[in-house]
N, C-alpha and C positions, 0 to 999 in steps of 0.2 A: 369446127364443123357442127352443123345441127341437122335435124331431120326436116326435110323440105316437103316430102310427100310420102304417104303411106296408103297402100292399096291391099285389101285382103279379100280373098274369095274362098269360102268354105274352110276358114281357119277356126278350128275348134267350134265354139258356139256361134260364131259370126258367119252369116251367109254372105253378105257383101258389106265392104266398108271402103270408103275412098275419101281422103282428106288431104288438103295442101296446108303447109305450115310455113309461116315466115315471121312469127312473133316469138315473144319470150315464154310466157306461161299459158298452158292450156288446161282447162278443166274438162274432164271426161265424166259426164253426169248421167244419172238415170237410176231406175230401180234395180234391184238385184236380178241376176241372171240375164242381163242384156248384153254383156260382153265388155264391160269397162276394164276389168282386169285382163281380159284377153288382148285388148289393144296394147296395154302395157307389156304383156308377155311377148307379143309379136315384135314390138320395138326392141326388146331385150334380145330375142332370138336372132333378129337380123343384124344386130350390132355385134353379137358375140359368136353366133353359130351354135350356141347351146340350146337344145330343145328336145322335147320328147315327141310322141305322136301328136301331130297337129291337125290331121284331116278331120273335118266335121263328120260326126256319126251319120251314116246313111248316104254319104256322098262318095263318088268314085275318084274325084281329083279336085285340086285346088291350088292356090298359090298365094304367096305374100311377097309384096314388092315395096321397096323403100328407096327413096333418093336421099342421100346424105352428102352434105358438102358445105362449101362456103363460096365466096366470090372467086376464089382461085381455082378450086377443084371440086368436082362432084363425082360421087360413086353411086352406081345402081346396084343394090343388093336384092337378089331374088331367091325365093325358096319355092321350089315346085314339089308337090307331093301328090301321091296317088294311093289307092287302096292297097296296092302291092308294096308301096314304099311310103307309109304314113308319116315318117319323120321327114321325108323329102330330101332333095338335093339342093345344096346351097351354092350360089355363085356370086362373085363380085366383079363389077365391070367399071373401068374408069371411063367417064363420059368425055374426058379430054383426049385420051390416047386410044380409046376403044379396046384396050387390052382387057381380057376376061380371064378370070381364074376361079376354079371351084375348090380351091384348097382353103379349108377353114383357118389354118394357121396364117395364111396370107391375110384373110379378113381381120384376124386378131392383131396381126402386125400393123396393118394400116390404121385401124381404129384404136387399138390398145384400150379397149373399153372394159372398165371394171363394173361388173354387173351385180348389183344387189339393190333391192328396193327397201324402203324404210320399214315396211312391216316385217319382211324377212330378217332385216338387220336387227330389229327389236327382239325378234324371237330367238336370235342367236344367244342373247344374254341369259337364256333359260338353262343352258347346258354348258358344261365345261368345254366341250369341243367347240360349241358356238362362240363362247367367249374368246377362245384361242383364235378363231377366225376373225373376230372383231379386232383383236390385237394386231393380227397380220395386216388388216386393212389400214390401220393407223400407222403401223411401222413403215408401210410402203410410202407414206407421205414424208418420212424423215429423209434428210440428206443421205446420200450413199455412204459417206464416211461415218456418219452417226449410226446408220443401220449396221455397217460392218463392225464397228466397235461394240455395239450392243450384242451382236451375234457372238463376238469373241468373248464378251463378258458372260453371256448366257452359257456358252460352252465351258468356260473356266469355272463358273459357279456350279454348273451341273457336275463337273468333275470333282470339285471340292466337296460338294454335298455327298457324292458317292463315296469319296475317300473318307469323309468325315463319318459316314455311316459305319465304315469298317473300324475307324478309330474309336468311335463311341462304343462299338461292340467290344473292342479290346479293352477300353477303359472300364466297361462294366465287368469284364472278366478279371482284370487286374485288381479292380476295387474289391471284388468278391474274395479273391485270393488274399489280398492285403488285409481285409477285415478278418478273414479266418486266421491268418498268421498272427494278428494282434489280439485274438481272443484271450481275455484274462489278463492282458497287460494294462497297467495304469500309466498315467502321465508320469508319476514318480518313478515307475519301473524304467521308463524310457530314459530318465536321467541317471538313475542309480546303476543300471546295467548297460550303459551305453558302450562300455569297453570290457573286454575279457581281462581276467586277472592272470598275471604270469605266475604259474605255480612251480616253475623250474627251481627257484631258491627253496621253496617249501619241500619239494621232493628231495633236493640235495641235503637239506637240513634233516629231513626225516631219515635219510639213509645214514648220515653221520650219527644221528642219535641212536639208531638201531645198533650201529657198530660200537658206540660208547657203552650202551646198555649191556651188550654182550661182553665187552671188555671188563665192565664193572663186576659182572658175574664171576669172571676169571680171577680178578683181583681179590674179590671177597673170599673166594675159595682158597686162594694162596694165603691170604691173611689168616684165615682159620687154621690152615695147615701150619703156618709159622708159629702161631700162638700155641698150638698143640705141641709143636716141636720144642718150644721154649718150656712148656709145662713139664715136658719129659726130662729136661736137663738135670734137675736135682736127683731124680731117681737114677739117671745114668751116672751122675757124679758119685752117688752112694755105691752104686754097683762097681764103679771103677775102684773106689776106695776099698771095698770088700775084696775085690780081686787082688788089689795091691797087697793088702794085709795077708791074704792067704798065700800070695806069692812069697811074701817075706817069711812067713812061717814055714811054707812048703820048701822054699829053697833060698836060704840066705845067700847061697852062692850065686844065685841069679839076681841078687839084690840090685846090683848095678844095672843089669839089663832091665829088670822090672821097673826100677826107678826111671830109667830112660824111657822105657815104654810108657810109664805113667805120665811123665812130663810131656811126651809127644802127644799122648792121648788127650791130656788136659789142654795142651796148646791147640790141638785140633778142635777140641770142643769149644774152647774159648773163641777160636777163630770163627767156628760155625755160629756160635752165639752172637758174636759181633755182626756177622753177615745176616743172621736171622733178624737181629734187632734193627739193622739198617734197612733190610727189606721190609720189615714190619712198619718202620717209620715211613718209608717210601709209600707203602700201600695206604697208611693212614693219611699221609699228606695228599696223595692223589685223590682219595675218597673225600677228603675235606673239600678240596677244590671242586670235585665232581658234585658234591652235595650243594655247593653254591648255585649251581645251574643244572640241577638234576633233570635230565631229559625224561626220566620216568614220571616227573611231576608236570612236564609240559605236554599238553594234549595236541601234538602236531597232527595226529590223525583227524581230530575234530576240526582243526583249522583247514586241513586239506579237504575234508568233506564239505565244509562251508564254501571254500573256494570253488570246488567242483559244482556245487549248487548254484553259486553266483555265475559261473561260466555257462551253465546250462541255460540260465535265464538270459544271460548276455547274448548267447547264440540265438535264442528266440527273438530277442529284441533286434539283433542284427538282421535276422531273416525277415522280420516284419518291416524294418526300415528299408531293406532292399526292395521288397514287394510294394511297399508304399511309394517308394520313388518311381517304380515302374508305372504305378497308377497315376502318380502326380505328373510324370512325363507325358502320359497319354492325355491326361486332362489338359495340360499346357498345349499339347499338339492340337487337341480339339478346339480349345479357346483361340489358338492362332488361326485355325481354319475359319472359325466363326468371325474373327476380326477381319480376315481377308475377304470373306463373303460380304460382310457389312460394308467394307470399303468399296468393293466392286459394285454392290447394290447402290451405294451412295453415288458412285460415278455414273452408273446407269441412269439413276433418277435425275442427276444433274444434266446428263446428255439429253434426256427426254424433255425436261422442263425448259432447257435453253434452246431447244430445236424449233420453237415457235410453230407449233401445230396450228392448222387453220381454224381451230375452234378454241376459243378462250376457255381456260379451265380444264381442258381435256388432256388426260395423261393415261398411263397404263402401268400396271404391275404384272407380276407373273400370273396373278389370278384373273385379271380382266381389266377392262377400261375403268377409269375413274373420272368423274365429272365434278369439278369443284370439291375435291377430296371426298366425294360420295361414290360408292360402288355403282357402276353403270348397269343396274339391273332393275327390272320392274319392281315397284314397291318402294325403291330407294329414290329413283328419279321418275318423273311423270312420263306418260306415253307421249305427250306432245314434245317434251324435251328430247326423248329418244328419236322421234321422227325428225326433229329439227337437226339434231346431230347427224343423223343418217343422210339427210339432204346435203348438208355442208360437206360431209365426207365424200359423197358421190361427186359433188362439184370439184372438190380438191383432187379426187382420184382420176378424173377424166379431163385432162387439159386439151386433148385432141378433139374428141367428140364431146361437146359440151351439152350433154343431155342427162337429165335426171328424171326418175319416175317415182311417184309416191302413191301407194295404195291407201285407201281409207283416209283421205285427206280431211274428211269431216271431223276426225278425232284430234286434229291439230289445235283447233281453236283459232279464233280470229287473229290474235296477236302473233302466235307462232307461224301461222300461215302467211301473214303479212311479212314477217321477218324472212321467211324462205323466199318469198317473191322478191323482196328487196335484194337479198343475196344473189338471186338469179340475175336480176337486172344489172346489178353492180358488176358482176363477173361475166356478163354476156352469155349466160347459160339459158338453155331451153328446158322448161319443165313440163311434165305431163302428170297431172294430179287427178286421181280418181276420187269422186265424191258420190256417195249414195244419196239419192233424192227419192224418197218414198212417193209413189203415185205418178212418177214420171216414167212413162212406158216406152219412150223413145231414147235411143242412145244419142246423146248430143255432145259434140266436141266444140268448145268455144274458147276464144282467146280471152285471157284476163284483161280487163281494162280498169283504170283507176276508179271509175264511178261505180264499180260493182260493190 
């Protein structure tokens, strides 16, 4: 369907306008303030239902009427507005059935018209919000299954990025904790103190040595006692002899008894001597063996102190390695998310590149459109390129009502303008192109012809 007729009365700056259309491309020309852009706005309002206050200043009422259709069906769209209702009331009527409806959603359902002009489209690239709108326009041209998968990817990537933010925050925390735990540790420390030393055997050895040292004190005391006892033997023997002689002298009658007593005493002393000598020899033998591995000469306490020092550092290494593993695990988790995001982004990019968008070299990223690998923003691509892309997108976005509008057509340049005209003819589209012509004080609408 195309626009076949447009009639305006008191529509914004236009007092009256009436034109029939049956061709491809029309130029709306004249100097500034004659209503060129108003004609474009009127077509957009009657195709979409979107408008603001349209009543011409100083007037009490007006209307806009447009016939849209093809050889099979025609619709009459009318917008009536008054001073009390400057936005007006819109209605659509089928010329075939006579059915009339004033529901804007019905108008939009019938025409399905995507409304944006090239100038507005070019301005969208100036802001992040506008670039998102441009992306949505291009996305709408992709096959439904591609749009659905891209939406799934975008949702999944957004979730991963949100999750990754938390992981990166945890990674930063664990990294800080790990670094603090490893403060003062060298690479050599991590090897030397990787394991705790088992001090159980040293503790047992220390306890046994303490017992042996105490026993050695007791044996030394006994040895000294036995030596002293042995030293006393001669005196005791002499005393016994004196006692014996005195007994002889004192009581010869008791000689036999004294002799017996003497013998018994001597025998006892000899026995004690033998026992003392045996005990002394035992003490000397034990101490000789003891001296071979004297625990008093072994610094077990120093060994134990060193082992405890080792274990303190080993515990620090273990703590550091535990915290480092936590940080490493978080880093691996973040890297896995980065990898997943990269894979999804690659899939998304492949989906877009293989979808065969209607404009060669046009694609999009999360940040905006890209034309031939160049960001689609002013200063990166020319105004004429932006206008040409906009025209092609309007054509691709409106398969039902094949109408596009371009403001400031004079900025396109001859080659770009011709390219748009060729596209319109090839695809059976109808175009309305505004051009400023200084010194032309009448609003003129004329169809493009090859000899122009």
